[in-house]
C-alpha positions in Angstrom: 240.3 210.7 315.5 238.0 213.5 314.1 239.8 216.8 313.7 237.1 219.2 314.7 238.6 222.4 313.2 239.4 220.6 309.9 235.8 219.4 309.6 234.1 222.7 310.5 236.0 224.7 308.0 234.0 223.2 305.1 230.8 224.7 306.3 229.3 228.2 305.8 230.2 230.7 308.5 226.7 230.4 310.2 226.6 226.6 310.2 230.2 226.5 311.4 229.4 228.8 314.3 226.4 226.6 315.3 228.3 223.3 315.1 231.2 224.7 317.1 228.8 225.4 320.0 227.5 221.8 320.2 228.5 220.1 323.4 229.2 216.7 321.8 231.9 214.1 321.4 232.9 214.3 317.7 234.0 210.6 317.7 230.3 209.8 318.1 229.1 212.2 315.3 228.1 210.2 312.3 226.3 212.5 309.8 225.5 216.1 309.2 222.7 216.8 306.8 221.9 220.1 305.0 218.7 220.4 303.1 217.6 223.7 301.5 214.6 225.2 303.5 214.8 222.4 306.1 216.3 222.2 309.6 219.9 221.3 310.2 220.0 217.6 311.2 222.8 215.5 312.6 223.1 211.8 313.4 224.9 211.5 316.8 225.5 208.3 318.6 223.1 206.6 316.2 220.2 209.0 317.0 218.8 211.9 314.8 218.8 215.4 316.3 217.9 218.9 315.1 220.4 221.7 315.7 218.6 224.8 317.1 219.5 228.4 316.6 221.4 228.4 319.9 223.7 225.6 318.9 222.0 222.9 320.9 220.6 219.5 320.1 216.8 219.2 320.0 214.1 216.7 319.1 211.7 219.5 318.1 211.7 221.8 315.1 210.8 224.7 317.5 213.7 227.2 317.3 215.4 224.9 314.7 218.1 226.5 312.5 216.8 226.3 308.9 219.2 226.0 306.0 218.7 228.3 303.1 220.2 227.9 299.6 222.9 230.4 300.3 224.2 228.2 303.1 224.4 225.3 300.7 226.2 227.4 298.1 228.8 228.7 300.5 229.4 225.2 302.0 229.9 223.8 298.5 232.4 226.5 297.7 234.5 225.5 300.8 234.1 221.8 300.1 235.3 222.3 296.5 238.0 224.8 297.5 236.3 227.3 295.2 237.0 225.1 292.2 233.8 223.2 291.5 234.8 222.0 288.1 237.9 220.3 289.6 235.5 217.8 291.2 233.4 217.1 288.2 234.3 213.4 288.2 233.3 212.9 291.8 230.2 215.1 291.4 229.1 212.9 288.5 229.0 210.0 291.0 227.1 212.0 293.6 229.8 212.4 296.3 233.1 214.1 297.1 235.7 212.7 299.5 237.6 215.3 301.5 240.8 215.3 303.6 240.2 213.1 306.7 238.3 210.6 304.6 234.9 212.2 305.1 232.4 211.6 302.3 230.2 214.4 301.1 227.0 213.1 299.4 225.3 215.7 297.2 221.9 215.9 295.4 220.4 218.4 293.0 219.5 218.7 289.4 221.2 216.0 287.3 222.6 217.0 283.9 222.3 214.1 281.4 224.3 213.5 278.2 222.7 210.7 276.1 221.3 209.1 279.3 224.7 209.3 281.0 225.2 211.6 284.0 227.4 214.4 283.0 227.3 216.7 286.0 225.0 218.2 288.6 223.7 221.7 289.3 221.4 223.5 291.7 222.8 221.3 294.5 220.3 221.7 297.4 221.1 218.7 299.6 224.3 217.7 301.3 225.1 214.8 303.5 228.4 214.7 305.3 229.2 211.2 306.4 232.1 211.3 308.9 234.9 208.7 308.5 235.6 206.7 311.7 238.3 204.2 311.8 238.3 201.9 314.8 241.6 200.0 314.8 241.2 196.7 316.6 237.5 196.3 316.1 238.2 193.1 314.1 240.3 191.5 316.9 237.6 189.0 317.9 236.9 187.8 314.4 240.5 187.5 313.1 241.2 184.0 314.7 238.3 182.6 312.6 239.5 184.1 309.3 243.0 182.6 309.0 243.1 179.1 307.3 246.1 177.8 309.2 248.3 177.5 306.0 249.3 181.1 305.5 246.1 182.4 304.0 242.6 183.3 304.9 239.1 182.1 304.2 236.7 183.5 301.7 234.5 185.6 304.0 231.1 187.3 303.6 230.1 189.9 306.2 226.3 190.2 306.4 224.9 193.3 308.1 221.9 195.6 308.0 222.6 199.3 307.2 224.5 201.3 309.9 225.7 198.3 311.8 229.4 198.8 311.2 230.1 196.4 308.3 232.5 198.8 306.4 234.3 199.7 309.7 234.8 195.9 310.4 235.9 195.3 306.8 238.4 198.1 307.0 240.1 196.7 310.1 240.1 193.1 308.7 242.0 194.5 305.6 244.5 196.3 307.9 245.2 193.2 310.0 245.5 190.9 307.0 247.8 193.3 305.3 250.1 194.0 308.3 249.9 190.5 309.7 248.1 189.5 312.9 248.1 186.8 315.5 251.5 185.5 314.4 250.4 185.3 310.7 252.5 186.9 307.9 251.0 189.9 306.1 249.2 189.3 302.9 249.0 191.4 299.7 245.4 192.8 299.7 243.7 194.5 296.8 240.8 196.8 297.6 238.2 197.9 295.1 236.7 201.0 296.8 233.9 201.9 294.5 232.5 204.7 296.7 235.6 205.7 298.5 234.2 204.4 301.8 236.8 201.8 302.7 240.1 203.7 302.2 238.5 207.2 301.9 241.1 208.2 299.4 241.9 211.9 299.0 243.9 212.7 295.9 244.6 209.0 295.5 246.0 208.4 299.0 243.9 206.4 301.5 243.1 208.5 304.6 242.3 205.3 306.6 245.0 202.9 307.6 244.5 199.8 305.3 247.9 198.2 306.1 251.3 198.2 304.5 250.6 195.6 301.8 247.4 197.0 300.5 246.7 198.4 297.0 243.5 200.4 296.3 241.5 201.1 293.2 239.5 204.1 294.2 236.1 205.0 292.6 236.2 201.9 290.4 233.2 199.7 289.7 233.6 196.5 291.8 233.4 193.9 289.0 235.9 195.7 286.7 238.2 196.5 289.6 238.4 192.9 290.9 239.5 191.7 287.5 242.0 194.6 287.1 243.6 193.9 290.4 244.0 190.2 289.6 245.7 191.0 286.4 247.9 193.8 287.6 248.7 193.7 291.3 248.9 189.9 292.2 246.8 190.1 295.4 246.4 187.2 297.8 243.2 188.7 299.0 240.6 191.1 297.4 238.2 193.1 299.5 235.0 194.8 298.3 232.0 196.4 300.0 228.3 195.7 299.2 228.3 193.1 296.5 225.1 192.2 294.8 224.9 192.7 291.1 225.2 190.0 288.4 228.5 191.5 287.3 229.8 191.4 290.9 229.0 187.7 291.2 230.8 186.9 287.9 233.8 188.8 289.1 233.7 187.0 292.5 233.8 183.6 290.7 236.7 184.8 288.6 238.6 185.9 291.7 238.1 182.6 293.5 238.9 180.5 290.4 242.2 182.4 290.2 243.1 181.2 293.7 242.7 184.6 295.3 240.7 184.9 298.5 237.8 187.3 298.9 236.5 189.4 301.8 233.1 191.0 301.0 230.1 192.6 302.6 226.4 192.5 301.8 223.2 194.0 303.2 221.1 191.4 305.1 220.2 190.0 308.5 221.2 186.3 308.2 222.5 183.6 305.9 218.9 182.6 305.3 218.1 186.2 304.3 221.0 186.1 301.7 219.8 182.8 300.3 216.6 184.6 299.2 218.7 186.8 296.9 218.9 184.6 293.7 222.3 185.9 292.6 224.0 185.2 295.9 222.1 181.9 296.6 224.3 180.0 294.1 227.5 181.1 295.9 226.1 179.8 299.2 224.9 176.5 297.8 228.3 175.8 296.3 229.9 176.7 299.6 232.3 179.2 298.0 232.2 181.3 301.1 234.0 179.6 304.0 233.1 182.1 306.7 230.0 184.2 307.4 230.1 187.1 309.9 226.7 188.3 311.0 226.5 191.8 312.5 223.7 193.8 314.2 223.5 196.8 316.5 221.7 194.9 319.4 224.1 196.1 322.1 226.3 198.4 320.1 227.1 199.3 316.5 229.2 196.5 315.0 228.0 193.8 317.4 229.0 190.3 316.1 225.9 188.2 316.3 227.8 185.1 315.2 230.4 183.6 312.9 229.5 180.6 310.8 231.4 178.1 308.6 230.6 177.1 305.0 228.2 174.5 306.3 226.2 177.2 308.2 227.4 175.9 311.6 228.0 178.5 314.2 231.6 178.6 315.4 231.5 181.8 317.4 
């Protein structure tokens, strides 16, 4: 559940006052976007709105509340708790995770050191992506993920952006870890490259990932998968948004070690994924035993279908 007061305190006083006036359900609030010299935008119930000077939602820039650079600076001071340098590692990656698991994306002037990003200054754009955990959203897919012999199937979740793939992955992790539908809990290792799955704050997941889950936060997926195999003895590894050559090599390594994998990828269908050369090999070799296809046809996170390794629809 979103704690309204905890969220609002990270904003400048003017923005905080406006947002506090909004007559909205904060559980449906997805993003708050601040851009210097542009209107204050929010994504609410999967729709974009402008916040006007009276604290109301609008589709027009007429009477819109415009963000100036001082609002950005004040907001960043609250986000960093007046210690900007304490967050240099996160800033280098372009985001900060705060209490509650909310992810703050930032953009501005990048400072390079021998072509490596050292830091960022003149931050002029902020995107607050609110963390929503929906426990139980994986209930309908869980019966198709257990293999009947105490483990689970290698599973690929295929979804366009903003269709709930990370939310579904998060609940699958929780249920595999805690044990569901009469199955014993499994040790799950999570490589959370962008702090979106567990939403760790000072190393501790803010989302419930289950009692047998270990998390590598802000770690590159490929390196993290190998680290977990060597150090934490997981039965299952979970990662979000695979796609690079390094990811695929690590996936093969994980599967060859007898560990199961739950992963997500952007796409619309199995055929769509086959058009991505680095993933096509995994599909042809039938390394994934389950495919879950999502869309937002009737709601965010709608399960269009579940398919087996042969591509046959089983749900």
